[in-house]
N, CA, C and O of each residue as an XYZ file, in Angstrom:
296
protein
N      -8.142    -25.169    169.650
C      -7.772    -23.853    169.297
C      -6.210    -23.401    169.942
O      -5.733    -23.764    171.018
N      -5.610    -22.510    168.932
C      -4.452    -22.096    169.046
C      -4.179    -21.327    170.305
O      -4.942    -20.461    170.733
N      -3.049    -21.685    170.880
C      -2.741    -21.351    172.394
C      -2.565    -19.821    172.080
O      -3.140    -19.014    172.810
N      -1.751    -19.360    170.965
C      -1.538    -17.853    170.973
C      -2.913    -17.180    170.932
O      -3.088    -16.428    171.891
N      -3.795    -17.246    170.186
C      -4.914    -16.711    170.488
C      -5.820    -16.933    171.733
O      -6.757    -16.193    172.030
N      -5.469    -17.940    172.369
C      -6.181    -17.966    173.663
C      -5.439    -17.158    174.683
O      -6.072    -16.695    175.632
N      -4.087    -16.938    174.566
C      -3.250    -15.833    175.513
C      -3.877    -14.484    175.146
O      -4.203    -13.717    176.052
N      -4.103    -14.082    173.563
C      -4.539    -12.935    173.193
C      -5.862    -12.427    173.820
O      -6.075    -11.329    174.334
N      -6.788    -13.583    173.645
C      -8.106    -13.276    174.410
C      -8.173    -13.001    176.013
O      -9.170    -12.625    176.629
N      -7.004    -13.250    176.496
C      -6.670    -13.037    178.007
C      -6.533    -11.173    178.224
O      -7.137    -10.510    179.067
N      -5.721    -10.747    177.357
C      -5.452     -9.378    177.197
C      -6.426     -8.624    176.915
O      -7.124     -8.980    175.966
N      -6.801     -7.286    177.679
C      -7.698     -6.322    177.407
C      -7.120     -5.276    176.338
O      -6.052     -4.668    176.405
N      -8.094     -5.221    175.334
C      -7.440     -4.485    174.310
C      -6.744     -4.939    173.328
O      -5.807     -4.250    172.925
N      -7.020     -6.145    172.736
C      -5.941     -7.027    172.151
C      -5.533     -6.448    170.866
O      -4.500     -6.821    170.310
N      -6.361     -5.486    170.338
C      -5.970     -4.675    169.295
C      -5.059     -3.543    169.512
O      -5.512     -2.564    170.105
N      -3.546     -3.540    169.021
C      -2.817     -2.733    169.206
C      -2.783     -1.526    168.450
O      -3.112     -1.450    167.266
N      -2.286     -0.365    169.321
C      -2.394      0.789    168.668
C      -1.288      1.173    167.330
O      -0.094      0.909    167.475
N      -1.728      1.730    166.200
C      -0.633      1.570    165.088
C      -0.653      2.825    164.920
O      -1.327      3.560    165.642
N       0.209      3.327    163.772
C       0.311      4.562    163.338
C       0.489      4.674    161.506
O       0.929      3.814    160.744
N       0.129      5.637    161.286
C       0.418      5.547    159.476
C       0.127      7.042    159.378
O      -0.303      7.757    160.283
N       0.452      7.416    158.048
C       0.808      8.562    157.451
C      -0.667      9.018    156.582
O      -0.890      8.288    155.616
N      -1.416      9.839    156.755
C      -2.914     10.064    156.007
C      -2.328     10.495    154.518
O      -1.452     11.320    154.258
N      -3.087      9.677    153.651
C      -2.836      9.861    152.104
C      -3.942     10.606    151.687
O      -3.876     11.544    150.892
N      -5.164     10.107    152.329
C      -6.298     10.708    151.703
C      -7.684     10.620    152.692
O      -7.771      9.746    153.554
N      -8.602     11.481    152.500
C      -9.683     11.608    153.517
C     -10.818     11.756    152.698
O     -10.914     12.231    151.566
N     -11.902     11.136    153.666
C     -13.187     11.313    152.533
C     -14.232     11.561    153.639
O     -13.719     11.612    154.757
N     -15.472     11.715    153.610
C     -16.079     12.285    154.676
C     -16.298     11.064    155.866
O     -16.522     11.334    157.046
N     -16.197      9.775    155.364
C     -16.334      8.916    156.605
C     -15.161      7.890    156.594
O     -15.243      6.972    157.410
N     -14.153      7.933    155.822
C     -12.827      7.174    156.114
C     -11.757      7.857    155.497
O     -11.867      8.770    154.679
N     -10.347      7.187    156.092
C      -9.070      7.889    155.837
C      -8.413      6.861    155.526
O      -8.583      5.725    155.969
N      -7.444      7.304    154.558
C      -6.575      6.227    153.915
C      -5.192      6.509    154.316
O      -4.711      7.610    154.047
N      -4.415      5.491    155.021
C      -3.153      5.729    155.869
C      -2.396      4.918    155.042
O      -2.871      3.976    154.407
N      -0.850      5.362    155.025
C       0.330      4.743    154.687
C       1.037      4.147    155.597
O       1.512      4.973    156.376
N       1.361      2.897    155.882
C       2.137      2.602    157.200
C       3.544      2.648    156.937
O       3.993      2.692    155.792
N       4.353      2.637    158.125
C       5.720      2.903    157.809
C       6.264      1.580    157.124
O       7.427      1.717    156.743
N       5.729      0.369    156.879
C       6.186     -0.543    155.830
C       5.954     -0.179    154.595
O       6.571     -0.686    153.659
N       4.942      0.842    154.420
C       4.610      0.877    152.927
C       3.172      0.555    152.502
O       2.642      0.964    151.469
N       2.541     -0.326    153.543
C       1.210     -0.822    153.145
C       0.272      0.440    153.041
O       0.575      1.627    153.169
N      -0.744     -0.040    152.820
C      -2.022      1.263    152.687
C      -2.916      0.379    153.494
O      -2.882     -0.851    153.452
N      -3.792      1.159    154.298
C      -4.955      0.906    155.104
C      -5.882      1.993    155.008
O      -5.577      3.179    154.880
N      -7.243      1.423    155.090
C      -8.089      2.383    154.835
C      -9.136      2.112    156.593
O      -9.527      1.055    157.089
N      -9.252      3.203    156.977
C      -9.953      3.253    158.303
C     -11.216      3.986    158.286
O     -11.410      4.813    157.396
N     -12.195      3.735    159.290
C     -13.308      4.696    159.450
C     -12.868      5.804    160.325
O     -12.103      5.567    161.260
N     -13.349      7.136    160.056
C     -13.088      8.187    160.780
C     -12.479      9.103    160.020
O     -12.151      8.838    158.864
N     -12.240     10.369    160.618
C     -11.576     11.557    160.018
C     -11.164     12.477    160.945
O     -11.417     12.330    162.140
N     -10.399     13.648    160.403
C     -10.263     14.678    161.144
C      -8.851     14.955    161.559
O      -8.532     15.683    162.499
N      -7.806     14.122    160.548
C      -6.421     14.485    160.651
C      -6.200     14.918    159.119
O      -6.648     14.358    158.118
N      -5.349     16.124    159.204
C      -4.987     16.440    157.870
C      -3.972     15.540    157.038
O      -3.040     14.901    157.525
N      -4.314     15.603    155.727
C      -3.490     14.934    154.770
C      -1.984     15.103    155.013
O      -1.630     16.273    155.164
N      -1.098     14.233    155.075
C       0.464     14.591    155.516
C       0.725     14.190    156.857
O       1.794     13.673    157.180
N      -0.333     14.434    157.753
C       0.011     14.059    159.152
C       0.096     12.690    159.686
O      -0.541     11.840    159.065
N       0.684     12.363    160.595
C       0.448     11.072    161.151
C      -0.612     10.784    162.107
O      -1.017     11.694    162.830
N      -1.138      9.531    162.191
C      -2.337      9.419    163.161
C      -2.202      7.838    163.310
O      -1.701      6.945    162.626
N      -2.944      7.916    164.632
C      -3.276      6.791    165.182
C      -4.241      6.030    164.751
O      -5.181      6.600    164.197
N      -4.273      4.406    164.899
C      -5.515      3.906    164.308
C      -5.418      2.365    165.189
O      -4.409      1.812    165.625
N      -6.534      2.025    165.244
C      -6.725      0.608    166.039
C      -8.095      0.103    165.903
O      -9.110      0.609    166.382
N      -7.984     -1.121    165.081
C      -9.178     -1.868    165.050
C     -10.011     -1.558    163.717
O     -11.111     -2.064    163.500
N      -9.389     -0.702    162.880
C     -10.054     -0.263    161.743
C     -10.768      0.972    161.868
O     -11.591      1.362    161.039
N     -10.405      1.666    163.049
C     -10.765      3.214    163.327
C      -9.945      4.230    163.837
O      -9.304      4.012    164.865
N      -9.872      5.357    163.238
C      -9.011      6.339    163.249
C      -9.099      6.751    164.811
O     -10.186      7.052    165.304
N      -7.834      6.749    165.609
C      -7.997      7.222    166.811
C      -7.402      8.413    166.999
O      -7.551      8.755    168.172
N      -6.727      9.284    166.300
C      -6.626     10.885    166.163
C      -5.130     11.050    165.871
O      -4.496     10.031    165.598
N      -4.532     12.186    165.901
C      -3.416     12.419    165.529
C      -2.308     12.164    166.313
O      -2.323     12.363    167.528
N      -1.102     11.630    165.565
C       0.120     11.376    166.437
C       1.129     12.260    166.287
O       1.131     12.979    165.287
N       2.169     12.361    167.261
C       3.050     13.216    166.967
C       4.076     12.833    165.771
O       4.445     11.682    165.538
N       4.362     13.660    165.256
C       5.475     13.586    164.158
C       6.985     13.351    164.803
O       7.895     14.180    164.833
N       6.998     12.136    165.258
C       8.402     11.824    165.620
C       9.287     10.842    164.752
O       8.683      9.972    164.124
N      10.498     10.897    164.671
C      11.354     10.177    164.069
C      11.145      8.571    164.153
O      11.036      8.016    165.246
N      11.094      7.845    162.899
C      10.876      6.300    163.021
C      12.228      5.615    162.753
O      13.158      6.078    162.092
N      12.166      4.323    163.440
C      13.571      3.624    163.171
C      13.088      2.263    162.954
O      12.048      1.825    163.446
N      13.914      1.589    162.170
C      13.725      0.233    161.755
C      14.720     -0.569    161.997
O      15.778     -0.391    161.392
N      14.581     -1.649    162.964
C      15.584     -2.276    163.560
C      15.541     -3.675    163.316
O      14.625     -4.298    163.853
N      16.410     -4.327    162.563
C      15.904     -5.832    162.108
C      16.685     -6.675    163.143
O      17.836     -6.392    163.474
N      15.951     -7.788    163.663
C      16.382     -8.614    164.678
C      16.656     -9.957    164.331
O      17.045    -10.750    165.189
């Protein structure tokens, strides 16, 4: 087994909390655009189009504050 996967299994809540901008909603799902330009469809709703939202493990967690984002290359 991969050592990194073994390490991740030790951490509680291994799925990270991510953020995206809501681009579309349906009754049961929400489409988000990630800061890198990707598109993610998650379960849940309740966040207006154009607002930022938190998601984790394919499920919408709720509205995120509209803070500036910075991309730093290392």
